[in-house]
N, C-alpha and C positions, 0 to 999 in steps of 0.2 A: 504494500500500500504506500502510495506516494505521500510524503510529509508536506503539509502546507507551509508555504513560506510566510514570513511575518506580514508582508503586504497582503497576501491572500487571506490571512486570518483576520485582518482589519477591514476587509472590503464591506462586509455587512454592517459593521459598526459605522464606517464612513457614510454609507448610504443612509442608514437610520438617522444618524446625527444631522446629516445634510438636509433631510426632510423635516425632522422634528424641530430643529431650531427655528426655521422661518415660520412653521405652523404655530408653534407654542408662542413665539413672540407676537405673531398676528393676533392670536386669541387674547393673550394677556394685554396687548395694546388697547383692546376694547373693554377690558375689565377695570372698573373703578372700585377700589376697596370701600369707598363710602356707600356705594350701591348695595353692599352686603352688610351694612350696619357697623362697619369699622370706622371709628372716629379718628382718622389719621390726618395730620397736617400735610399739605402738599410738600413734597421734597424739592422745593424750588431752588435749593442750593446746588442740586446735582448737575444741571446742564453745563455750567462752566467747568465743572470737574470732569465730566465725561468728554467734553470737547478737548480739554487739556490731555486727557488720556489718548484721544485720537491723535493729537499732535505728537505726543511721546511715542506712540506706536509708529508713526511715520519716521521719526528720528531713529528709533531702534531698528526698523527695517533697513534703512539706508546704512546704518552702522554695521548691521549684520552682513550686508552685501559687500561692503568695503572690507570687513574682516576676512571674509572667505577669499576675496580677490587678493588679499595680502597673505594668504596661506594660514590664517589663524582659525582652524576648524573648531577648536574648543570654544573660543569666544563667539564664533558664528552660531554654534549650537545653543549656547546660553542666551544669546540675543534673540534668536528665533523662538525659543521657549518663552522668553520674556514677552515677546510680541504677542504670542498666543495668550498668555496670561493677561496682558493689558486688554486685548480684545474681549476676553471673557469678562473682565471687570467692567469694561464699557457696557457690554450687553446687559449685565445685571443691573447697573445703575440706570441705564436707559429704560428698561422695563419697570424698575421701581418708581422712577419719576412719572412715567405715563400711567401707572396704576394709582397714583395719588394726586395727579394733576390733570386739569383739562388741557387739551391740545391748544397750542398757540397758533393763531392764523397769521400768515405773512401779510403785512400791510393793512391791518385792521384800522387803526386810527393814529393820528399824530399826537403830540403831547397835549394839545388843547382839545382833542376829541373830534376835530374836523379836518378834512383834507380839501385844499383848494384844487382847481383844475390842473395846474402845473404839477402839484404833488401827486394827484391821481395818475397823471400820465407817467411820471417817473416811477411811481409804485407799480404801475402796470408793466413797464419794461423790466423793472427789477424782479417783479413777480415771475415773469417768463423765465428769466435767467435762473432765479431761485428754484423754480419747479423743474427745470431741466437738470440742474445740478442734483437736486433732491431725488428725483426719479432715477437718474443714472446711479446715484449713490446707493439707493435701496436695491435696485436690480443687481448691481455688482456685489453688494454686500451679501446677497444670497448666493450668487454664483461663486464667490470666493471661498465659501465654507468647504465644499468638497475639494477644491484646489489646494487649500492650505493643508487639509488633513492628508490628502494623497501625497503631497510634497513632503510633509513631515514623516509619514510612514515609510516612504521610499528611502529617506535618509536613515531612519532606524533600521531598515532592512539592509543597509549598506549597498543599495542599488544607486550609486551616485551618478551614473550616466543617465538613468531615468529621472533621478531627482533633479539634476541640472536642467534637463529638457522641460520638465513641468514648472520648475522654479522660474524659468524665463517668462512663463505665462502668469504664474501666480504673483510674483513680485510687483509688476506694474499695476495689476488690478487691486491688490491689497493696499499698495501705496496710494492709489487713487481714492479708494474707499476711506482710508485714514485722513487724507488731506481734505477731501470734500466733506467729511464729517465736521471738520473745523470750520470750513467755509459756510456750510449750512448753519452751524451755530452762530457764527458772526453775522450772517444775514438775518436770522430770525431774532437774535437777542434784543434788538430795540423794541420788539413787540411783546416781550415777556411782561406779564403784569407784576 
């Protein structure tokens, strides 16, 4: 009987996690703890923290690529594990925030509660840019889950030729997700209550 390799053993796990994370996040995004009788204060302090975590993830990813290009495999492994941990921390905080707070809408009102025609036009254009970035961020954040897991498992399995091939796809997508997470926060932050 043929023994399964490490990456083959993780295939079902990768598929399961890649499906479960987006589904659970989507479900929890719509769950408000106050609707279940829990008297919790909105965790309004979390968005700048998880935006910072996204920024740190981007920095760690770039540092990890530079470390492997310089031949420092141990540092690369540690940085990539750190990037995964940062991404998990982001996800937990993001879900916790949305379970305790109402969603913020882009461009609702200005400081005095009204928008003049020029401001409406500017908000309209900015809103298009915002939604383009937000939608691409969301789609790619879902797509990057299996890519990160497969890339990581191939390294664990010492299949470095296959690891490098998929890492060339995974890295720019993960970096885009991390950077656009910060941009989305910066664009929506003026509208937080």
